[in-house]
C-alpha positions, 0 to 999 in steps of 0.5 A: 500500500502506498504511503497515504499522507505523501500520496494524497498530498502530492497527487493533490499538489500535482493537480494544483500545479496543473489547474488554471484559475478557470479550473479553480473557479469551475471546481468551486462552482461544482462544490457550490452547486452540490451543497446548494442541492443538498440543502434546498430545505434551507429556504425559509429557515430563520438562519438561512441568511447565515447559511447563504452567507457561508455558501456564497462566500465559499466558506464551504467547510463551515457551511457543511458543518452548520448544515449537518447540525441542522439536518441531523434533527430535521432533514436526515435524508440530506446528511449523506449528501453533505458528507459526500461533499467533504472530499471535494471540499478538501480537494478545493482547499488544497488547490487554493492553498497551493495557488495562494502559496505560489503567489503567481499572477495570471492574465486570463480575461473575463471571457475565460471564466464566463462565456459571452452568453453569461456576460450578456445575461448579467448585463441584462439583469444590470440594465433592468435593475440598475443594481450595480452593487448587487451585481458587483457583490455577486461577481466577487462571490463567484470569484471569491477563491481568487485574490482580492486583486484578481477579483477586482481586475475581473469585476472591473473588466465586466463593468468596463464593457457595460453601457451603464458603467457610470452608475457603478461609480455610485457604489463603493466596494466594501473594504475592511478596516486596517488592524490596530497596530501591534505595539513593540512590546507585543512583538519582542519575542520575534527573532531577527529572522522573523523580523526580517520576514516582516520587513520584506513583506512591508517592502513589497507593500503587502497588506497589513492583514497579510503581515498580521497573518505572518506574525500570527503564524510565527507566534503560533509556532513559538515554544510554550516556554517562550509563548506563555510570557507574551500570550496574555497581552496578545490574547487581550489584544484579540479579545478587545478588538473582536469584542468591540466588533461582534459585541459582548453577548456574542463574544461571551458565547464564543468564550463559553464554547472555548472554555468547554473545549468545543471542537475547533470546527464548531467554534469556527462555524459559530464565529462565521455565523456571528459575523454573517449577522453583522449589519455592516459589511466593513465590520464583517470583513474586519471581523473575518481578518481578526478571526484569521489572526486571533485563532492562532493566538487562541491556538484554535488551529487544526494541523494541516499535513501540507505544512510539512511539504510547503518548502518544496518547489513545483518541480520537486513535488512533481518528481516525487508524485511521479515516483508515487504513481509508479507501482514498482517503487516502494514506500522507502524509496519515496521517502529516501527521495524526499530526504535527498531533496531536503538534503540537497536544498541549500542556503536560504531555501534550506533554512526555510525548509528546516524551519517549516518542518521543525515548526510543523512537526512540533505543531503536529506532535502537539496536536496528536499528543499534547503540548507537554509531550511536544515540549518534552520532545523538544527539550530532548532534541536540545540535550546532548545526552539523548540520542535521536533513536531514543527520542524517536522511540519515546515519540512512537511509544507515546503515539502507540499508547494513544492508538491503543487507548481508542474507544468504541466510538472510534470503531464506529468510524473505522474507515475515517479512523484508519485514514487518520491513523495512516496520515499520522504514521506517515507524518511521524515518519517525516518528522522522525527523519528530518525533525529528529534527525533519526535515520532508522538505525538500531543501537542498543549499547551492545546488549541487543541487535534488534529493534521494534520496526514501529517504536524503534525500541530495542528488543530482548536486551541481554544481561538484565538490561531494559529501556529504549536502548537497553540503557537501564536495568530490568525490574528487580535489578540494580546498576553496580559498576556498569553491571545489572545485578539482582537486588540483594535480599533486604531483610534488615538482618532478620532473615537470609531467605527470600522469594524474589525480593520478599523476605521469608521466615523473618526472625527476631519477632519481625514481619513484613516483606522486608522484615521491617515491622514488629510482630503482634505483641512486640514493639520497637523499630524493626529496621534498627534492631530486635523487637521487644515483647509488650509488657501486657497481660496475655501477650497483648499488643502495645504501642508508644502513645503521643506522650512517648509512653508505652501503652497496652492496646487491649486490656483483658476483662477486669483490668484497666490502665496503661499497663493493664495492671489496675483491677477494674473493681478497685478502680470503680470503688475509688472513683465512686468514693471520690464522686461522693466526696465531691458531691458532699463537700460542695454544698458545705462550701456553698453554706460556708460561703453564704454565712460569710456573706451574711456576716459581712 
């Protein structure tokens, strides 16, 4: 079976490099039409405005999730239709992501996207209604997967052919507001290289929102130890700006979902629903931009496996894709080619590739195993005393534990889970080789020659050894002069016989696995010497009380006292006499006191 992650990604990448803008728009229309047909029932619903906003603005994944939630309760017959669109949506996202990353310009004219009949039809609507604003909005939605600049070019081209183009001058295309500037103290975490990348974008006159997204990505990939120092202020920045636009009530609802650990997709969909209901277009666009930046600050970002490959150029991806399509080429050969391409990358391109994979793998590990494990792996990477094989073994063992803990709910979605598991394993393979610099070797410090093919942990360590690389002693053994010897029988000098590490036939009135306790009826510290018999009747038990006095625990019937040496009858008689005396003398004292008072 071909490696799923690389195959899926590279085939999509190959297609992406071969598709034109026209193909992209055609694919967008295909997904739009399918989702529209799946949800004809949305007409007339209270939230139809929200669904239409998501659909017409090409937010297809958010639309599918929101529509599925509604369909689950009221329109179950459309769920299969919505689910079947997932693959096409992912393909569209991959193609769009790839084109965006290339930043290429295109010279295709409007007629390549709309045939003459469609153009005339739209002109007819414009002439009848005079609503240039609605026509412009519809065209922007149709070309929503293209860059803002390209959309503007194509929309302008349409109106330049219109006889009533002058009417359009009355309508301005809504634009988002510029972001609130980030103060220098919020960016003091940036390295010189990161600041240089920002300056390069500024020199190219990139939009301020594009620069914000770059800064968001940089911050998202910081190590936790550095990130926590600056996170509160950046969260405060995001909270203030988003809350101002969407209002306190809507923000509180989102905050509650975040605190309840709702799925990222659900929070994202809810946010899109909220901004879709904002009455002002400028607010909607601005809120959307803040959302893209702040989701990285709030760490509401799903790992995209394509991140691990974005450093490769088109030629390299096509070359690797051709290998994958060849049934005679094994998986390992594909991997070797990938590593060869990485090692041949030089200069700034190599620095960028190294950074992309390092940050991508750190994010990937954090997503599947948690931030603590990701930090632990990162700390080991920087340690001179930990081998790459050991780190790889820790990583794979943690992942295996996660896979083994799968519950019945995952089995209900077996195909989807197998797909996910395969993607994870293939991504781990890339991270092991490049991020951890592990070449797959088996080193066991001379105590084994075999390693587990999945976890890379040494197998059948000899000489009482254990550990990922046979670096420690097995259970019940201890290291003495670099040799693992069985732990001696520790019986506190009360026995010389053991079964395993448990003492047998404890002497000197002691008991316990290590003869560390005094037997019943004896007292003392068994670890320091012999236990003495309790001075209690009938060999009763005793203990040292809070006043450091030896006290019998259970006196025989008829005896009381610390040492059980007082006859209970004599004790009762003495107690009765004392009570009578107290009762007799007290009234006499009162009489005497009364007389004295009268004399006075």
